C-alpha positions, 0 to 999 in steps of 0.5 A: 500500500505504501508503494501505491500511495507513493506512486500516486504522489509521484505521478501527481507531483511530476505531472503537475510540474509541466509548465502547461499546469503552473505557467498560466498561474504565474502569467496571471500573477504577473498580469494582475499583480497579485501578491503571494497570498493571491498567487497561492489561492490561484494555484490552489484553485488550478490544482483543485480543478485538476484533482477533482476531475482526476478523482472523479474519473478514478471513482468512476473507474473504481465503480466500474471495476467493482461491478465487473471485477468484484471477484478478481480484486485479489488477483488484481492486487497480486498482479498490481506490479505487472499492471503498473509496469505495462501501463508505465511503459506504454504511457511513456512510449505514447507520451514520447511519440506525442511530443516527438515534433515539439521543440524548444520552449513551445508550450501546450498550456492555455494563455490567460485572457485578460477579460476572463474571470481569473479563478474560473479560468484557473479552475478550468485548467484542471479539466484535463485529467491525469490519466497516468494515475488511473491504473494506480487507483485501480490497483488500490482497489485490491486494498479496499475503499481505504486503500483507494482513499489513501492513494487519492489523498496522496495524489492530491498532495502531490498535485498541490505541492507541485502547482502551489510550490512551483507557482510561488517559487517561479513568481518570486523568481527563486527557481526556473522550472520553465525547461523543455524537459518538463514540458516535453518529457514530463509525461515520459518521466511519469510513465517511467516512474510508474513502471519503476514503482511497479517493479518495486511492487513485483519485488516487494509485493507485501509492502503496506 
């Protein structure tokens, strides 16, 4: 269970470090001259949209999984490592091919519009869920409802840490996260990380 919870936090954190997630917050901070408190709230709102949509999909997938695989949850838990390895590799390969023709500092996130309501805009950024975390939620079903809640909670913590921390640090000029590797290879790193966590589950299947 500890490995699954750590995997969910890792996915939420690395996925949310991509500039497409936090850059609109930073641009909004500069355009509207927000102080750090307003910047923090903006980042929290952006993270909330991302978390709610991802958790909503996770809950839907869990309901479907319990309906169709109720008698196979033990097998799901036993094969969780292999499932994560397979998904992580496929996700990394797909992400790499999707960004193959991207170059330099080309960003994929939306630019804030001056006339748009700032918090509505930032919340709407989250309407692109993190699909990489869904197999982790699914494998957590083997640990029951409590396991699913724990993995969802650690995923939310990872997203909040990346979005709020990244937005504030960049807004203050303390760090520079605007690097092509995060924009174009962040999802690849996420997939590799999921596969690595799967390997840990294969070798330490009874970690809780």
